[in-house]
PyMOL Python script that loads the backbone (N, CA, C, O; Angstrom):
from pymol import cmd

cmd.read_pdbstr("""\
ATOM      1  N   MET A   1      -1.107  21.654 -24.141  1.00  0.00           N
ATOM      2  CA  MET A   1       0.288  21.468 -23.775  1.00  0.00           C
ATOM      3  C   MET A   1       0.564  19.985 -23.584  1.00  0.00           C
ATOM      4  O   MET A   1      -0.168  19.302 -22.868  1.00  0.00           O
ATOM      5  N   GLN A   2       1.605  19.490 -24.214  1.00  0.00           N
ATOM      6  CA  GLN A   2       1.993  18.100 -24.063  1.00  0.00           C
ATOM      7  C   GLN A   2       3.213  18.011 -23.154  1.00  0.00           C
ATOM      8  O   GLN A   2       4.081  18.884 -23.162  1.00  0.00           O
ATOM      9  N   LEU A   3       3.259  16.938 -22.372  1.00  0.00           N
ATOM     10  CA  LEU A   3       4.395  16.704 -21.484  1.00  0.00           C
ATOM     11  C   LEU A   3       5.288  15.631 -22.075  1.00  0.00           C
ATOM     12  O   LEU A   3       4.801  14.641 -22.621  1.00  0.00           O
ATOM     13  N   ASN A   4       6.585  15.822 -21.968  1.00  0.00           N
ATOM     14  CA  ASN A   4       7.492  14.771 -22.424  1.00  0.00           C
ATOM     15  C   ASN A   4       7.766  13.818 -21.260  1.00  0.00           C
ATOM     16  O   ASN A   4       7.338  14.064 -20.132  1.00  0.00           O
ATOM     17  N   ASP A   5       8.483  12.729 -21.546  1.00  0.00           N
ATOM     18  CA  ASP A   5       8.736  11.688 -20.545  1.00  0.00           C
ATOM     19  C   ASP A   5       9.458  12.213 -19.308  1.00  0.00           C
ATOM     20  O   ASP A   5       9.238  11.704 -18.209  1.00  0.00           O
ATOM     21  N   GLU A   6      10.306  13.209 -19.465  1.00  0.00           N
ATOM     22  CA  GLU A   6      11.041  13.742 -18.326  1.00  0.00           C
ATOM     23  C   GLU A   6      10.155  14.537 -17.383  1.00  0.00           C
ATOM     24  O   GLU A   6      10.498  14.704 -16.213  1.00  0.00           O
ATOM     25  N   GLN A   7       9.026  15.029 -17.867  1.00  0.00           N
ATOM     26  CA  GLN A   7       8.131  15.833 -17.050  1.00  0.00           C
ATOM     27  C   GLN A   7       7.061  15.000 -16.348  1.00  0.00           C
ATOM     28  O   GLN A   7       6.358  15.511 -15.476  1.00  0.00           O
ATOM     29  N   VAL A   8       6.932  13.745 -16.711  1.00  0.00           N
ATOM     30  CA  VAL A   8       5.907  12.879 -16.132  1.00  0.00           C
ATOM     31  C   VAL A   8       6.574  11.853 -15.237  1.00  0.00           C
ATOM     32  O   VAL A   8       7.460  11.119 -15.675  1.00  0.00           O
ATOM     33  N   GLU A   9       6.147  11.801 -13.978  1.00  0.00           N
ATOM     34  CA  GLU A   9       6.698  10.810 -13.059  1.00  0.00           C
ATOM     35  C   GLU A   9       6.126   9.442 -13.390  1.00  0.00           C
ATOM     36  O   GLU A   9       4.946   9.321 -13.718  1.00  0.00           O
ATOM     37  N   SER A  10       6.959   8.413 -13.304  1.00  0.00           N
ATOM     38  CA  SER A  10       6.501   7.068 -13.631  1.00  0.00           C
ATOM     39  C   SER A  10       5.672   6.459 -12.507  1.00  0.00           C
ATOM     40  O   SER A  10       4.862   5.567 -12.758  1.00  0.00           O
ATOM     41  N   LYS A  11       5.860   6.929 -11.261  1.00  0.00           N
ATOM     42  CA  LYS A  11       5.101   6.411 -10.137  1.00  0.00           C
ATOM     43  C   LYS A  11       4.269   7.537  -9.538  1.00  0.00           C
ATOM     44  O   LYS A  11       4.752   8.662  -9.408  1.00  0.00           O
ATOM     45  N   PRO A  12       3.037   7.250  -9.176  1.00  0.00           N
ATOM     46  CA  PRO A  12       2.242   8.281  -8.517  1.00  0.00           C
ATOM     47  C   PRO A  12       2.826   8.604  -7.142  1.00  0.00           C
ATOM     48  O   PRO A  12       3.519   7.778  -6.549  1.00  0.00           O
ATOM     49  N   THR A  13       2.551   9.779  -6.650  1.00  0.00           N
ATOM     50  CA  THR A  13       3.029  10.199  -5.345  1.00  0.00           C
ATOM     51  C   THR A  13       1.901  10.074  -4.338  1.00  0.00           C
ATOM     52  O   THR A  13       0.784  10.526  -4.589  1.00  0.00           O
ATOM     53  N   TYR A  14       2.187   9.468  -3.212  1.00  0.00           N
ATOM     54  CA  TYR A  14       1.185   9.275  -2.168  1.00  0.00           C
ATOM     55  C   TYR A  14       1.657   9.914  -0.879  1.00  0.00           C
ATOM     56  O   TYR A  14       2.850  10.150  -0.687  1.00  0.00           O
ATOM     57  N   ALA A  15       0.725  10.187  -0.009  1.00  0.00           N
ATOM     58  CA  ALA A  15       1.010  10.927   1.204  1.00  0.00           C
ATOM     59  C   ALA A  15       1.823  10.140   2.221  1.00  0.00           C
ATOM     60  O   ALA A  15       2.578  10.733   2.991  1.00  0.00           O
ATOM     61  N   MET A  16       1.687   8.828   2.241  1.00  0.00           N
ATOM     62  CA  MET A  16       2.325   8.024   3.289  1.00  0.00           C
ATOM     63  C   MET A  16       3.083   6.843   2.689  1.00  0.00           C
ATOM     64  O   MET A  16       2.787   6.378   1.589  1.00  0.00           O
ATOM     65  N   GLU A  17       4.080   6.372   3.460  1.00  0.00           N
ATOM     66  CA  GLU A  17       4.759   5.125   3.134  1.00  0.00           C
ATOM     67  C   GLU A  17       4.874   4.311   4.400  1.00  0.00           C
ATOM     68  O   GLU A  17       4.840   4.846   5.508  1.00  0.00           O
ATOM     69  N   GLY A  18       5.012   3.001   4.222  1.00  0.00           N
ATOM     70  CA  GLY A  18       5.165   2.127   5.364  1.00  0.00           C
ATOM     71  C   GLY A  18       5.612   0.749   4.931  1.00  0.00           C
ATOM     72  O   GLY A  18       5.901   0.509   3.758  1.00  0.00           O
ATOM     73  N   THR A  19       5.663  -0.158   5.901  1.00  0.00           N
ATOM     74  CA  THR A  19       6.071  -1.542   5.678  1.00  0.00           C
ATOM     75  C   THR A  19       4.947  -2.453   6.119  1.00  0.00           C
ATOM     76  O   THR A  19       4.377  -2.266   7.194  1.00  0.00           O
ATOM     77  N   VAL A  20       4.621  -3.444   5.293  1.00  0.00           N
ATOM     78  CA  VAL A  20       3.565  -4.381   5.655  1.00  0.00           C
ATOM     79  C   VAL A  20       4.003  -5.149   6.901  1.00  0.00           C
ATOM     80  O   VAL A  20       5.033  -5.824   6.898  1.00  0.00           O
ATOM     81  N   ALA A  21       3.212  -5.037   7.958  1.00  0.00           N
ATOM     82  CA  ALA A  21       3.511  -5.729   9.213  1.00  0.00           C
ATOM     83  C   ALA A  21       2.920  -7.133   9.193  1.00  0.00           C
ATOM     84  O   ALA A  21       3.564  -8.089   9.625  1.00  0.00           O
ATOM     85  N   SER A  22       1.697  -7.255   8.694  1.00  0.00           N
ATOM     86  CA  SER A  22       1.044  -8.562   8.593  1.00  0.00           C
ATOM     87  C   SER A  22      -0.062  -8.473   7.560  1.00  0.00           C
ATOM     88  O   SER A  22      -0.617  -7.401   7.318  1.00  0.00           O
ATOM     89  N   PHE A  23      -0.378  -9.610   6.950  1.00  0.00           N
ATOM     90  CA  PHE A  23      -1.486  -9.690   5.999  1.00  0.00           C
ATOM     91  C   PHE A  23      -1.982 -11.121   5.964  1.00  0.00           C
ATOM     92  O   PHE A  23      -1.223 -12.041   5.658  1.00  0.00           O
ATOM     93  N   ASP A  24      -3.260 -11.312   6.279  1.00  0.00           N
ATOM     94  CA  ASP A  24      -3.882 -12.632   6.269  1.00  0.00           C
ATOM     95  C   ASP A  24      -4.612 -12.797   4.948  1.00  0.00           C
ATOM     96  O   ASP A  24      -5.699 -12.253   4.755  1.00  0.00           O
ATOM     97  N   ASP A  25      -4.006 -13.554   4.039  1.00  0.00           N
ATOM     98  CA  ASP A  25      -4.568 -13.731   2.700  1.00  0.00           C
ATOM     99  C   ASP A  25      -5.960 -14.362   2.742  1.00  0.00           C
ATOM    100  O   ASP A  25      -6.815 -14.016   1.927  1.00  0.00           O
ATOM    101  N   SER A  26      -6.199 -15.276   3.675  1.00  0.00           N
ATOM    102  CA  SER A  26      -7.507 -15.951   3.737  1.00  0.00           C
ATOM    103  C   SER A  26      -8.607 -14.998   4.206  1.00  0.00           C
ATOM    104  O   SER A  26      -9.770 -15.172   3.840  1.00  0.00           O
ATOM    105  N   LYS A  27      -8.256 -14.002   5.003  1.00  0.00           N
ATOM    106  CA  LYS A  27      -9.237 -13.020   5.474  1.00  0.00           C
ATOM    107  C   LYS A  27      -9.250 -11.758   4.618  1.00  0.00           C
ATOM    108  O   LYS A  27     -10.229 -11.012   4.621  1.00  0.00           O
ATOM    109  N   GLY A  28      -8.163 -11.520   3.886  1.00  0.00           N
ATOM    110  CA  GLY A  28      -8.104 -10.384   2.982  1.00  0.00           C
ATOM    111  C   GLY A  28      -7.772  -9.049   3.625  1.00  0.00           C
ATOM    112  O   GLY A  28      -8.074  -7.994   3.066  1.00  0.00           O
ATOM    113  N   TYR A  29      -7.156  -9.090   4.788  1.00  0.00           N
ATOM    114  CA  TYR A  29      -6.765  -7.832   5.417  1.00  0.00           C
ATOM    115  C   TYR A  29      -5.498  -7.993   6.250  1.00  0.00           C
ATOM    116  O   TYR A  29      -5.036  -9.103   6.511  1.00  0.00           O
ATOM    117  N   GLY A  30      -4.955  -6.854   6.657  1.00  0.00           N
ATOM    118  CA  GLY A  30      -3.746  -6.869   7.465  1.00  0.00           C
ATOM    119  C   GLY A  30      -3.431  -5.486   7.984  1.00  0.00           C
ATOM    120  O   GLY A  30      -4.309  -4.630   8.100  1.00  0.00           O
ATOM    121  N   TRP A  31      -2.148  -5.278   8.299  1.00  0.00           N
ATOM    122  CA  TRP A  31      -1.701  -4.036   8.909  1.00  0.00           C
ATOM    123  C   TRP A  31      -0.419  -3.545   8.264  1.00  0.00           C
ATOM    124  O   TRP A  31       0.459  -4.333   7.913  1.00  0.00           O
ATOM    125  N   ILE A  32      -0.324  -2.239   8.114  1.00  0.00           N
ATOM    126  CA  ILE A  32       0.877  -1.587   7.600  1.00  0.00           C
ATOM    127  C   ILE A  32       1.479  -0.781   8.741  1.00  0.00           C
ATOM    128  O   ILE A  32       0.787   0.006   9.386  1.00  0.00           O
ATOM    129  N   ALA A  33       2.779  -0.982   8.990  1.00  0.00           N
ATOM    130  CA  ALA A  33       3.501  -0.172   9.965  1.00  0.00           C
ATOM    131  C   ALA A  33       3.850   1.141   9.267  1.00  0.00           C
ATOM    132  O   ALA A  33       4.745   1.190   8.423  1.00  0.00           O
ATOM    133  N   ARG A  34       3.139   2.190   9.628  1.00  0.00           N
ATOM    134  CA  ARG A  34       3.303   3.489   8.987  1.00  0.00           C
ATOM    135  C   ARG A  34       4.582   4.161   9.467  1.00  0.00           C
ATOM    136  O   ARG A  34       4.884   4.143  10.661  1.00  0.00           O
ATOM    137  N   ASP A  35       5.336   4.755   8.542  1.00  0.00           N
ATOM    138  CA  ASP A  35       6.532   5.511   8.907  1.00  0.00           C
ATOM    139  C   ASP A  35       6.100   6.723   9.728  1.00  0.00           C
ATOM    140  O   ASP A  35       5.369   7.581   9.235  1.00  0.00           O
ATOM    141  N   GLY A  36       6.550   6.793  10.976  1.00  0.00           N
ATOM    142  CA  GLY A  36       6.262   7.948  11.802  1.00  0.00           C
ATOM    143  C   GLY A  36       4.864   8.005  12.377  1.00  0.00           C
ATOM    144  O   GLY A  36       4.382   9.086  12.716  1.00  0.00           O
ATOM    145  N   GLY A  37       4.199   6.863  12.496  1.00  0.00           N
ATOM    146  CA  GLY A  37       2.853   6.879  13.052  1.00  0.00           C
ATOM    147  C   GLY A  37       2.389   5.488  13.427  1.00  0.00           C
ATOM    148  O   GLY A  37       3.120   4.516  13.239  1.00  0.00           O
ATOM    149  N   PRO A  38       1.171   5.383  13.961  1.00  0.00           N
ATOM    150  CA  PRO A  38       0.649   4.082  14.358  1.00  0.00           C
ATOM    151  C   PRO A  38       0.327   3.200  13.148  1.00  0.00           C
ATOM    152  O   PRO A  38       0.201   3.688  12.025  1.00  0.00           O
ATOM    153  N   ASP A  39       0.199   1.906  13.395  1.00  0.00           N
ATOM    154  CA  ASP A  39      -0.144   0.958  12.330  1.00  0.00           C
ATOM    155  C   ASP A  39      -1.496   1.312  11.718  1.00  0.00           C
ATOM    156  O   ASP A  39      -2.363   1.895  12.369  1.00  0.00           O
ATOM    157  N   VAL A  40      -1.651   0.941  10.444  1.00  0.00           N
ATOM    158  CA  VAL A  40      -2.846   1.264   9.679  1.00  0.00           C
ATOM    159  C   VAL A  40      -3.454  -0.020   9.129  1.00  0.00           C
ATOM    160  O   VAL A  40      -2.735  -0.874   8.610  1.00  0.00           O
ATOM    161  N   PHE A  41      -4.759  -0.161   9.237  1.00  0.00           N
ATOM    162  CA  PHE A  41      -5.508  -1.289   8.683  1.00  0.00           C
ATOM    163  C   PHE A  41      -5.469  -1.223   7.161  1.00  0.00           C
ATOM    164  O   PHE A  41      -5.551  -0.139   6.584  1.00  0.00           O
ATOM    165  N   VAL A  42      -5.341  -2.388   6.502  1.00  0.00           N
ATOM    166  CA  VAL A  42      -5.395  -2.440   5.037  1.00  0.00           C
ATOM    167  C   VAL A  42      -6.283  -3.609   4.610  1.00  0.00           C
ATOM    168  O   VAL A  42      -6.166  -4.714   5.139  1.00  0.00           O
ATOM    169  N   HIS A  43      -7.169  -3.350   3.649  1.00  0.00           N
ATOM    170  CA  HIS A  43      -8.064  -4.375   3.097  1.00  0.00           C
ATOM    171  C   HIS A  43      -7.637  -4.653   1.663  1.00  0.00           C
ATOM    172  O   HIS A  43      -7.179  -3.747   0.966  1.00  0.00           O
ATOM    173  N   PHE A  44      -7.782  -5.896   1.218  1.00  0.00           N
ATOM    174  CA  PHE A  44      -7.285  -6.274  -0.111  1.00  0.00           C
ATOM    175  C   PHE A  44      -7.910  -5.450  -1.231  1.00  0.00           C
ATOM    176  O   PHE A  44      -7.293  -5.293  -2.284  1.00  0.00           O
ATOM    177  N   THR A  45      -9.111  -4.921  -1.037  1.00  0.00           N
ATOM    178  CA  THR A  45      -9.771  -4.144  -2.091  1.00  0.00           C
ATOM    179  C   THR A  45      -9.061  -2.821  -2.367  1.00  0.00           C
ATOM    180  O   THR A  45      -9.332  -2.172  -3.377  1.00  0.00           O
ATOM    181  N   GLN A  46      -8.150  -2.417  -1.473  1.00  0.00           N
ATOM    182  CA  GLN A  46      -7.437  -1.148  -1.646  1.00  0.00           C
ATOM    183  C   GLN A  46      -6.058  -1.323  -2.275  1.00  0.00           C
ATOM    184  O   GLN A  46      -5.344  -0.340  -2.469  1.00  0.00           O
ATOM    185  N   ILE A  47      -5.671  -2.565  -2.596  1.00  0.00           N
ATOM    186  CA  ILE A  47      -4.369  -2.830  -3.211  1.00  0.00           C
ATOM    187  C   ILE A  47      -4.478  -2.577  -4.713  1.00  0.00           C
ATOM    188  O   ILE A  47      -5.329  -3.163  -5.381  1.00  0.00           O
ATOM    189  N   ARG A  48      -3.632  -1.719  -5.237  1.00  0.00           N
ATOM    190  CA  ARG A  48      -3.668  -1.319  -6.644  1.00  0.00           C
ATOM    191  C   ARG A  48      -2.431  -1.824  -7.385  1.00  0.00           C
ATOM    192  O   ARG A  48      -1.410  -2.145  -6.776  1.00  0.00           O
ATOM    193  N   GLY A  49      -2.543  -1.887  -8.706  1.00  0.00           N
ATOM    194  CA  GLY A  49      -1.398  -2.169  -9.554  1.00  0.00           C
ATOM    195  C   GLY A  49      -0.961  -3.624  -9.611  1.00  0.00           C
ATOM    196  O   GLY A  49       0.163  -3.908 -10.027  1.00  0.00           O
ATOM    197  N   MET A  50      -1.817  -4.549  -9.207  1.00  0.00           N
ATOM    198  CA  MET A  50      -1.447  -5.967  -9.222  1.00  0.00           C
ATOM    199  C   MET A  50      -1.934  -6.665 -10.490  1.00  0.00           C
ATOM    200  O   MET A  50      -1.688  -7.858 -10.667  1.00  0.00           O
ATOM    201  N   GLY A  51      -2.617  -5.943 -11.367  1.00  0.00           N
ATOM    202  CA  GLY A  51      -3.127  -6.554 -12.584  1.00  0.00           C
ATOM    203  C   GLY A  51      -4.107  -7.666 -12.266  1.00  0.00           C
ATOM    204  O   GLY A  51      -4.986  -7.501 -11.421  1.00  0.00           O
ATOM    205  N   LYS A  52      -3.960  -8.796 -12.937  1.00  0.00           N
ATOM    206  CA  LYS A  52      -4.861  -9.924 -12.707  1.00  0.00           C
ATOM    207  C   LYS A  52      -4.376 -10.837 -11.597  1.00  0.00           C
ATOM    208  O   LYS A  52      -5.025 -11.833 -11.277  1.00  0.00           O
ATOM    209  N   GLN A  53      -3.238 -10.500 -11.010  1.00  0.00           N
ATOM    210  CA  GLN A  53      -2.723 -11.292  -9.897  1.00  0.00           C
ATOM    211  C   GLN A  53      -3.655 -11.143  -8.697  1.00  0.00           C
ATOM    212  O   GLN A  53      -4.399 -10.169  -8.584  1.00  0.00           O
ATOM    213  N   ARG A  54      -3.599 -12.108  -7.827  1.00  0.00           N
ATOM    214  CA  ARG A  54      -4.348 -12.023  -6.576  1.00  0.00           C
ATOM    215  C   ARG A  54      -3.805 -10.849  -5.765  1.00  0.00           C
ATOM    216  O   ARG A  54      -2.593 -10.717  -5.596  1.00  0.00           O
ATOM    217  N   ARG A  55      -4.688 -10.009  -5.269  1.00  0.00           N
ATOM    218  CA  ARG A  55      -4.260  -8.843  -4.498  1.00  0.00           C
ATOM    219  C   ARG A  55      -3.925  -9.273  -3.079  1.00  0.00           C
ATOM    220  O   ARG A  55      -4.807  -9.555  -2.268  1.00  0.00           O
ATOM    221  N   GLN A  56      -2.635  -9.317  -2.805  1.00  0.00           N
ATOM    222  CA  GLN A  56      -2.169  -9.698  -1.479  1.00  0.00           C
ATOM    223  C   GLN A  56      -0.867  -8.971  -1.185  1.00  0.00           C
ATOM    224  O   GLN A  56      -0.197  -8.464  -2.084  1.00  0.00           O
ATOM    225  N   LEU A  57      -0.530  -8.935   0.087  1.00  0.00           N
ATOM    226  CA  LEU A  57       0.701  -8.299   0.544  1.00  0.00           C
ATOM    227  C   LEU A  57       1.462  -9.284   1.411  1.00  0.00           C
ATOM    228  O   LEU A  57       0.887 -10.240   1.930  1.00  0.00           O
ATOM    229  N   PHE A  58       2.761  -9.048   1.565  1.00  0.00           N
ATOM    230  CA  PHE A  58       3.590  -9.899   2.399  1.00  0.00           C
ATOM    231  C   PHE A  58       4.366  -9.040   3.396  1.00  0.00           C
ATOM    232  O   PHE A  58       4.778  -7.928   3.067  1.00  0.00           O
ATOM    233  N   PRO A  59       4.567  -9.551   4.614  1.00  0.00           N
ATOM    234  CA  PRO A  59       5.342  -8.807   5.609  1.00  0.00           C
ATOM    235  C   PRO A  59       6.705  -8.400   5.053  1.00  0.00           C
ATOM    236  O   PRO A  59       7.397  -9.194   4.415  1.00  0.00           O
ATOM    237  N   GLY A  60       7.067  -7.154   5.307  1.00  0.00           N
ATOM    238  CA  GLY A  60       8.344  -6.626   4.840  1.00  0.00           C
ATOM    239  C   GLY A  60       8.244  -5.813   3.567  1.00  0.00           C
ATOM    240  O   GLY A  60       9.153  -5.037   3.271  1.00  0.00           O
ATOM    241  N   TRP A  61       7.168  -5.963   2.799  1.00  0.00           N
ATOM    242  CA  TRP A  61       7.017  -5.175   1.574  1.00  0.00           C
ATOM    243  C   TRP A  61       6.849  -3.713   1.933  1.00  0.00           C
ATOM    244  O   TRP A  61       6.142  -3.381   2.884  1.00  0.00           O
ATOM    245  N   ARG A  62       7.496  -2.836   1.174  1.00  0.00           N
ATOM    246  CA  ARG A  62       7.309  -1.391   1.312  1.00  0.00           C
ATOM    247  C   ARG A  62       6.145  -0.969   0.424  1.00  0.00           C
ATOM    248  O   ARG A  62       6.040  -1.399  -0.725  1.00  0.00           O
ATOM    249  N   VAL A  63       5.275  -0.127   0.964  1.00  0.00           N
ATOM    250  CA  VAL A  63       4.094   0.324   0.237  1.00  0.00           C
ATOM    251  C   VAL A  63       3.896   1.827   0.408  1.00  0.00           C
ATOM    252  O   VAL A  63       4.369   2.427   1.374  1.00  0.00           O
ATOM    253  N   SER A  64       3.191   2.415  -0.545  1.00  0.00           N
ATOM    254  CA  SER A  64       2.741   3.798  -0.417  1.00  0.00           C
ATOM    255  C   SER A  64       1.223   3.755  -0.391  1.00  0.00           C
ATOM    256  O   SER A  64       0.607   2.848  -0.951  1.00  0.00           O
ATOM    257  N   PHE A  65       0.626   4.744   0.264  1.00  0.00           N
ATOM    258  CA  PHE A  65      -0.833   4.738   0.408  1.00  0.00           C
ATOM    259  C   PHE A  65      -1.343   6.105   0.822  1.00  0.00           C
ATOM    260  O   PHE A  65      -0.586   6.963   1.277  1.00  0.00           O
ATOM    261  N   GLU A  66      -2.630   6.283   0.656  1.00  0.00           N
ATOM    262  CA  GLU A  66      -3.325   7.448   1.171  1.00  0.00           C
ATOM    263  C   GLU A  66      -3.969   7.025   2.479  1.00  0.00           C
ATOM    264  O   GLU A  66      -4.305   5.854   2.658  1.00  0.00           O
ATOM    265  N   LEU A  67      -4.141   7.958   3.382  1.00  0.00           N
ATOM    266  CA  LEU A  67      -4.701   7.646   4.678  1.00  0.00           C
ATOM    267  C   LEU A  67      -6.175   8.020   4.710  1.00  0.00           C
ATOM    268  O   LEU A  67      -6.549   9.150   4.397  1.00  0.00           O
ATOM    269  N   GLY A  68      -7.006   7.056   5.093  1.00  0.00           N
ATOM    270  CA  GLY A  68      -8.435   7.282   5.215  1.00  0.00           C
ATOM    271  C   GLY A  68      -8.908   6.850   6.591  1.00  0.00           C
ATOM    272  O   GLY A  68      -8.103   6.530   7.465  1.00  0.00           O
ATOM    273  N   ASP A  69     -10.221   6.842   6.774  1.00  0.00           N
ATOM    274  CA  ASP A  69     -10.803   6.461   8.058  1.00  0.00           C
ATOM    275  C   ASP A  69     -11.769   5.309   7.818  1.00  0.00           C
ATOM    276  O   ASP A  69     -12.662   5.404   6.977  1.00  0.00           O
ATOM    277  N   ALA A  70     -11.586   4.224   8.558  1.00  0.00           N
ATOM    278  CA  ALA A  70     -12.440   3.046   8.417  1.00  0.00           C
ATOM    279  C   ALA A  70     -13.596   3.073   9.410  1.00  0.00           C
ATOM    280  O   ALA A  70     -14.320   2.086   9.537  1.00  0.00           O
ATOM    281  N   GLY A  71     -13.777   4.172  10.105  1.00  0.00           N
ATOM    282  CA  GLY A  71     -14.831   4.252  11.100  1.00  0.00           C
ATOM    283  C   GLY A  71     -14.363   3.862  12.487  1.00  0.00           C
ATOM    284  O   GLY A  71     -14.829   4.406  13.488  1.00  0.00           O
ATOM    285  N   ARG A  72     -13.440   2.918  12.541  1.00  0.00           N
ATOM    286  CA  ARG A  72     -12.867   2.481  13.822  1.00  0.00           C
ATOM    287  C   ARG A  72     -11.398   2.843  13.935  1.00  0.00           C
ATOM    288  O   ARG A  72     -10.724   2.442  14.884  1.00  0.00           O
ATOM    289  N   GLY A  73     -10.909   3.593  12.979  1.00  0.00           N
ATOM    290  CA  GLY A  73      -9.508   3.981  13.006  1.00  0.00           C
ATOM    291  C   GLY A  73      -8.968   4.199  11.614  1.00  0.00           C
ATOM    292  O   GLY A  73      -9.712   4.098  10.638  1.00  0.00           O
ATOM    293  N   PRO A  74      -7.668   4.500  11.500  1.00  0.00           N
ATOM    294  CA  PRO A  74      -7.074   4.785  10.197  1.00  0.00           C
ATOM    295  C   PRO A  74      -7.050   3.559   9.294  1.00  0.00           C
ATOM    296  O   PRO A  74      -6.887   2.429   9.755  1.00  0.00           O
ATOM    297  N   MET A  75      -7.217   3.809   7.983  1.00  0.00           N
ATOM    298  CA  MET A  75      -7.219   2.746   6.977  1.00  0.00           C
ATOM    299  C   MET A  75      -6.391   3.202   5.783  1.00  0.00           C
ATOM    300  O   MET A  75      -6.469   4.360   5.371  1.00  0.00           O
ATOM    301  N   ALA A  76      -5.604   2.292   5.232  1.00  0.00           N
ATOM    302  CA  ALA A  76      -4.811   2.578   4.040  1.00  0.00           C
ATOM    303  C   ALA A  76      -5.694   2.478   2.802  1.00  0.00           C
ATOM    304  O   ALA A  76      -6.410   1.493   2.619  1.00  0.00           O
ATOM    305  N   LEU A  77      -5.639   3.507   1.951  1.00  0.00           N
ATOM    306  CA  LEU A  77      -6.395   3.543   0.707  1.00  0.00           C
ATOM    307  C   LEU A  77      -5.431   3.623  -0.467  1.00  0.00           C
ATOM    308  O   LEU A  77      -4.335   4.168  -0.341  1.00  0.00           O
ATOM    309  N   ASN A  78      -5.841   3.080  -1.609  1.00  0.00           N
ATOM    310  CA  ASN A  78      -5.034   3.154  -2.830  1.00  0.00           C
ATOM    311  C   ASN A  78      -3.585   2.731  -2.580  1.00  0.00           C
ATOM    312  O   ASN A  78      -2.651   3.493  -2.828  1.00  0.00           O
ATOM    313  N   VAL A  79      -3.420   1.517  -2.089  1.00  0.00           N
ATOM    314  CA  VAL A  79      -2.108   0.988  -1.707  1.00  0.00           C
ATOM    315  C   VAL A  79      -1.341   0.523  -2.950  1.00  0.00           C
ATOM    316  O   VAL A  79      -1.865  -0.229  -3.771  1.00  0.00           O
ATOM    317  N   HIS A  80      -0.105   0.979  -3.072  1.00  0.00           N
ATOM    318  CA  HIS A  80       0.783   0.569  -4.168  1.00  0.00           C
ATOM    319  C   HIS A  80       2.055  -0.020  -3.570  1.00  0.00           C
ATOM    320  O   HIS A  80       2.638   0.544  -2.644  1.00  0.00           O
ATOM    321  N   VAL A  81       2.477  -1.157  -4.109  1.00  0.00           N
ATOM    322  CA  VAL A  81       3.707  -1.810  -3.644  1.00  0.00           C
ATOM    323  C   VAL A  81       4.907  -1.077  -4.241  1.00  0.00           C
ATOM    324  O   VAL A  81       4.974  -0.858  -5.451  1.00  0.00           O
ATOM    325  N   LEU A  82       5.848  -0.704  -3.383  1.00  0.00           N
ATOM    326  CA  LEU A  82       7.080  -0.047  -3.823  1.00  0.00           C
ATOM    327  C   LEU A  82       8.227  -1.031  -3.952  1.00  0.00           C
ATOM    328  O   LEU A  82       9.038  -0.930  -4.872  1.00  0.00           O
ATOM    329  N   ASP A  83       8.298  -1.998  -3.017  1.00  0.00           N
ATOM    330  CA  ASP A  83       9.414  -2.936  -2.971  1.00  0.00           C
ATOM    331  C   ASP A  83       8.871  -4.290  -2.499  1.00  0.00           C
ATOM    332  O   ASP A  83       8.273  -4.381  -1.426  1.00  0.00           O
ATOM    333  N   GLN A  84       9.078  -5.333  -3.297  1.00  0.00           N
ATOM    334  CA  GLN A  84       8.533  -6.647  -2.974  1.00  0.00           C
ATOM    335  C   GLN A  84       9.518  -7.557  -2.259  1.00  0.00           C
ATOM    336  O   GLN A  84       9.288  -8.765  -2.188  1.00  0.00           O
ATOM    337  N   GLU A  85      10.595  -7.023  -1.734  1.00  0.00           N
ATOM    338  CA  GLU A  85      11.504  -7.862  -0.943  1.00  0.00           C
ATOM    339  C   GLU A  85      10.830  -8.147   0.375  1.00  0.00           C
ATOM    340  O   GLU A  85      10.371  -7.231   1.057  1.00  0.00           O
ATOM    341  N   HIS A  86      10.769  -9.418   0.739  1.00  0.00           N
ATOM    342  CA  HIS A  86      10.150  -9.750   2.027  1.00  0.00           C
ATOM    343  C   HIS A  86      10.890 -10.895   2.684  1.00  0.00           C
ATOM    344  O   HIS A  86      11.582 -11.681   2.037  1.00  0.00           O
ATOM    345  N   SER A  87      10.718 -10.957   3.983  1.00  0.00           N
ATOM    346  CA  SER A  87      11.354 -12.041   4.734  1.00  0.00           C
ATOM    347  C   SER A  87      10.490 -13.281   4.700  1.00  0.00           C
ATOM    348  O   SER A  87       9.266 -13.185   4.611  1.00  0.00           O
ATOM    349  N   ALA A  88      11.103 -14.425   4.769  1.00  0.00           N
ATOM    350  CA  ALA A  88      10.372 -15.690   4.700  1.00  0.00           C
ATOM    351  C   ALA A  88       9.747 -16.027   6.028  1.00  0.00           C
ATOM    352  O   ALA A  88       9.090 -17.060   6.157  1.00  0.00           O
TER     353      ALA A  88
END
""", "prot")
cmd.dss("prot")
cmd.show_as("cartoon", "prot")
cmd.util.cbc("prot")
cmd.orient("prot")
């Protein structure tokens, strides 16, 4: 069975969405303010879809992610940027 363009979503669906609260590019990690829950740790290795660009996030960006456990608390996995508007 083949699917046509109308049957295939262009963006993957993830369990959670949030807003980047902070990200330290020199350390490679930060925090996402999760919609309806506590902040979640994010590591640069979990940022997807950036191609050859440096994997980084900026405060205010909207992201989608899966929720995992970093051993010391919740961690964002498979992070995708939804909206790159950010405050200066």
